[in-house]
N, C-alpha and C positions, 0 to 999 in steps of 0.2 A: 064533174068533168070527165070525159072519156078520152083516153090516149089510144091512137091507132098506129099500128106498125105496118108500113107498106113495103112492097117489093119494088124493083126498078120500073115496073110497068104501072105502078100506082094502085095495084091490087092490095086489099087489106089482108094481112096475114093473121093478126090477132088484135084484140082490143082489150084494155084493162081500165078499171075505174081508178081515178086518182085516190090514193089513201087519205082518208079523212079521220082516222083514229081507229083504234082497235076496239073490239067489243068489250063491254064492261066485265071486269073481273072482280068478283066479290072478295077474293082472297088477297088482292094486292095491297101492299103497304105504302107504295109510292105512286105518284101520279106524274105522267109525262107532260111535256109542254102542250098547251091547248086543251088540257083536261083529259087527254088520252092516257090509258093505262099502259104501264111498261110491259115488255114482253115477258119478263120473269114473273110468274105468279107467286103469291104467298105460299101456296101448297108446295111448290118446288123448293122454295127457300126454307120452309118449315121442316121438310123432310131431311134437309141437310144437318139438322140438330140431332136427329135420332141416334145416329151411331156414336156421336160424342157423348150424349147422355149415358148410353149403355156402356160405353167404355169406362166412364167414371164409376158406375154402379158395379160393374163386373170386376173392376180392379179391387174394390173393397171386398166383394164376395169371395174372390179367389186369393185374398191375402193370406189366408190360413195355410195355403198349399205352397207358399214361397219356400225356397231353400229345401225342397224335397219333403217338406212336412205334409201331414195328412189332415184333411178336413173332417175326419171321422168324429163321432160324438164322444169318443174316448179321449181325444187329444186336447187336454185342458189348455196347454200353452198356446196351441194354434187357435182355438176358438176364442180364447181370452184376448189374444192379439187382434183378432178380427172384431171383437166387440169394441175395443178401443178405436179401431178404424171407423166403425159404423158411427159411434158417438161423435168422432171428429168430423166426419163428413156432414152430418146434420149441422154441427156447429159452423162448419165452413160455409154452408149454404146461407145460414142466417146472418153471419157476420160480413157477407159480401156487401159492398157499398152500392151495388148496381142491381138492376132487375127487380126493384121493389121487394127486395128480400125480406124487409121487416114486416111485410104483410103475411109472411109465411110463419106465423107464430108456432105452428106445429114443429118446424125445424128447430127453433130455439128450445122448446119444451122437450122434444125428442132427444136432443143432444144431452140434456141433463138426465132425462129418464133412462136412456140407454146406458149412461154412465153408472147409474145406481143399479141397473140390471147386472152390470159387471161386478159390483160389490156383493150382490146377492149370489152370483156365481162363486165368488171367493168364499162366502159364508158356507155355501153348500159343499164346496170342495173340502174346506176345513172340517166340516161335520163328518163327511165320508172318511176322511183321513183318521179322525178320532175313532169312528166305529169299526172301520175295516182293518185289514192287515195288508202288509206288503206282498205283492204278487211274486210268486216264485219265478225264476228264469224260464221264459217260454210260456208261462201261464197267461191266458187272455185276461186283461185287466178291464175293470169297469171304468176306470179313470186313470189317465197317465198325467201326473202332476208336472209342473214346470221344471222340477229337478230330475225328471225322467223316471221317478218312482211310480210303479203301478199299484193301484189299490183294488182289492177284491173284498167281497163280503165273506168274513170267516164263519158267519153263522153260529158263532160260539157265544151263547148267552151267559156262560159262566164268567166271561171276562168283563162283565158289567162293572166290576170293581176297579177296572182300569181307569185311571184319573182322566185320560183323554175322552173316553167314552162317556163318563159321568158329565164332563163339561159339555160335550156335544149334545147330550140329552137335555141338559138344562137350558142350552142356548137355543136349540131349535127342536120344538116339541113333536117330532115325528121320528120314524126309524130310518134305517139304511136304505131300504128299497124305495120308500117314498121320496127320499132325498135324491137318490140316483135318478129316478124318473123326473123329479122336479128340476134337477140341474140340466138334464138333457133337453127337456122341453123349453126351458128358458133360453137355451142356446138356439134351438130350432125356431122358436118364436121371434127371438131378436133378429135373426136373419130374415125370416119370412116377412116381418113387418118392414124391414129395410128394403127388401127387393120390391115391395109395393110402394110404400111411402117415400122412400129415398128416390126412386125413379120419378114419382109424381112431382116431388118438390124440385128436383133438378130440372124437370121439364118446365115447370112454372117460372123458376128463376131465370133460366137460360132463354126461354121464349120471350119473356118480357124484356130482358136485357137486349135482345136482338130487335124486337119488333114494337115495343111500347104499346101493346094492345090494351093493357089495363088502363093506362093513362088516356088512351084514345077512346075508351068505352066500347071496344070491339069484342064484346063478350062471347057472342055465338061463333065468331070466326075463331077465337081462341079455343073454344070447346071443340069445334070441328077438327082443328089441328090435333088436339089432344086425342080425340077418338082415333085418328089415323095413327098416332103414336102407339096407342094400345094395340091396334091391329098389327103394327110393325113388330112390337115386342113379342106378342103371342105367336106370330108367324116365324120370326127369326131366332127367338131365344127360348123357346118352349123347353129345351133340354137343360137350361141353366138352373131352373128351380120349379117346383111344383106349382107355385102361384101363377106362373106363365103358361102352364100346360093346358091341355084340352079341358080339364075340369077346374082349372085355376081361376081364382076370383080377382086377379089383377084387373083394375079398371072396371070393376063390376057395375052394371046398370041398375042392379036391384035396389028398389025403393028410391032411387035418385040421390042417395046419400052423397056419393062422391062428386057427381057432376054439379048438383045444386051447391055443394060446398065450394067447388072451384069457381062457379059463377059468382058466388058471394065474395070470394077473394078478389076476383076481377073487379067487382064493384066496391071493394074495400069495406065490406060489411063482415067484420070478423065474427060477430056473434052468430050470424046465419051460416058462416063457414064451418061451425062446429059440427055440422052433420058429417064432416069428414071423419070425425072420431067414431061415428056409428059405423061407417064403412070399415075402418081399420079394426074395430073391436068385433063387430058382428060378421064381417065377411072374410077377414084375414085371420086374426088370432083365434077366433072361435073354432075355425076349421083346422088350424095348423098348430095350435098349442093347447087350448083348453079341452076341446072335445074332437079328437081326431076322427076324420072321416076316411074310411079305407079307399074310396075312389078319388080322394083328394091327395092323400099322402102316399107316395109310392113305397113299395118294399125296396130295400130292407129298413127304410126309415121308420115305417109304421111299427115294425117289431121292436126296433131299438128304442122307440119312444114309449113302449109298453102297450101298444095297441089300444083298443077301446077300453080294455080292462085297466089300463094305466090312467084313465080319466079320473077315477076315484082317488088313486094315489096322488095325482097332481093336485086335486082339490084339497086333500088333507095337507099337502106340502104348502101350497100357496096361502091357505088360510092360517097355517101355523106361523107364517111370517108376521101376522098381526100380533102374535104373542112373543116374538123373538126379543131377547134382551141384547142390545147392541154390544155391551161389554158386561161381563158377569159382575153384578153388584154395583153397576154404575150406569143407570139409565141416562138418557139425554136430558131428562127433566123430571119434575115431581109427578107427572101423570103419564099414562100410556099414550096420550095424544102425541107425544114426541118419540114414541117407540113404535115398532111394528111397521105395518104398511103405511107409507106416507110419501108425499111428493117433496123432494128436497131440491131447491133451486141452487144447486151447489156442485162444484167439481170434485169435492172431497166428501168423505163419509159424513162429516158434521158440517152443517152450514152456518152462516152468520145467524145469530139469534139475539133477540132482546133478552137481556139478563138483568135480574134485579139484585141490588146490593143494599144491605141495611147496616146500621151501626153494630147490631148484634151478630151479623153474619156477613163479614166483609168480602167473602168469596162469592162471586156472582153465581146465581142459579137461573137457568132458563125459565122464563115465565110460561105458563100454560093454564088452560082452563077457560071457562066462559068469559068472553070479553077480553081475552088476552091472546090475541092473534099474533102469529109470527109471519113476517113478510116473505120469508124464504122457506117456510114449512107449511104444508097443507096435509093434515092427517086424514086418514081414511074414515069415512062416516059409518062403517060397520056393515055387516052382512056377509053373504057368501060372495067372495071376490070372483069366483069363477062364473057367476051369473051375469050375462051381458047386460041385463036390466039393472044390475046393481053397479057394476064397475063403469059402464059407459057414461052415465050422468056424472059420476065422480070425476072421471078424466076431463069432462067438459069443465067442471069447476076448477080443476087444476090449471087448465089453460086460462081461464078467467083470472085465477090468482096470479099466474105469470104476467098477464097483461096489467093487472093492478100494480104489481111491483115495478114493471117497466114504466108505467105512468106516474110513479111516485104517489099512488093513492093508498096511503096507509095512515091510520090514526095512531100516532106515537103516544106511549104513556107519559104522564107528567110526573116528575119526581117531586119530593118535598124534603123537609128537614130530616125525616126519618129513613127515607128510602130514595135511592137513585137507580138509574138504568144505564146500561152500556150495551152497545150493539157490536158484537164481535163473534168470532168462532170460539166455542168452548175451549178453555185453556189458553186463549190468546187475548183475554180481556184487558190485560195491561196495555196492550197496543190498540185496543178498540176505541170506538168513538162514543164519548158520553152523550147521552140523548138529551137534547134541549128542544122544547116545543117551538122555540123561536127559530132555531136552525137545526132541524132534524137531519139525520144522515141521508145522503143521496143514494137511492137504491139502484137506479139505472146503471151508473158506472160500475158498481159492484157486480150487478147481474151480468153485464157484458164481459167483465173481467173473468167471471166464472166460466162463461161459454167459451171465451178465448182460451182459457186454460185447458178446457176439454179438447179444443181444436189442436192445441200443441201436444197433447198426450197421445194422439193417434196418428 
């Protein structure tokens, strides 16, 4: 129908067609009466999330500079505080009751993984303290501890008889310089992966909480909004971190690892979503922690992290962690599968473990070895951890192990008249739960309690 507007003489001034509905909008999440799309498109509404997502990410990133502190690689107290905040933020995402947060297994795993990166930072700092000497007033320090003490390398091999240095060398089988580079790169990598994965996970959770595209099967609409988010971040926040810069690999299209993984999350296909680990290991950590690329990492960060020459030092450091003794003379169990590099689904240094007790040895001992799996421990399978083709498949197995624990998929050992089993943290076995095949311990509540504890610590 046509509406005509006439003047006093009956002449037509203008004509307009009766509105019969707006053109189809593939980004819209709501429909108006009569099947017409609303005026506000999904693109406009989606863009309203971007600043809030980045506000959350940048709050954590800049936490180390609160109270006039410095975010430099020397300031241990500052970046340890930020590490706790990073871990807590991952935990906060996973424990949200909305936005299909439990699809984001990477958030739950990263909360615990980042927590144990923090413990590795503590170990490295303790080793440097044992090897080095206190910096003189005004002397530039390699590391400033939480008590304000500066540490420098004294370069004095004659003091190897110092008991602190002996303990350090027994505990972590590398020297001062490798450990200094290792500590700094762990700090840098912990932040780099958060700037990428943290932003991605916040986007997924907040977008689904607002629009329910996962539930509605709007996979490609979700991906299109994500692509615009990546453009927004790289355009507006390039100065915040190198991963967002011109050479940065945030939101990389390479090999389809990230977007295919996000599509799989949208379809609730967690196994196929594991390609996100390829993105994080091959596109982020490979460039910003394991093998620095000078056009990716800006100066002075590149020099502070040892440059490309520091790659070999970091390789020695990270692989030495496979041989580290958690406590001198007291390993976590009878085999090295419970020491060294391992995934611990725990908020503390020592996780819940299946421990065996016998009549002859009433003090429980964590079980390990073939056929003796631990639900909250997954040991490294061996090889050069700095090789992405070695560590990436292992991290995928870690996520699968996390999912098995969450789903209560664990074969508990059966006791007999000679041996019984308890599930507890080492040293807390008296308050632990005796294992019964009929009523085994419930893993999911314990796992969620550990993640919640991480959330509270940051």
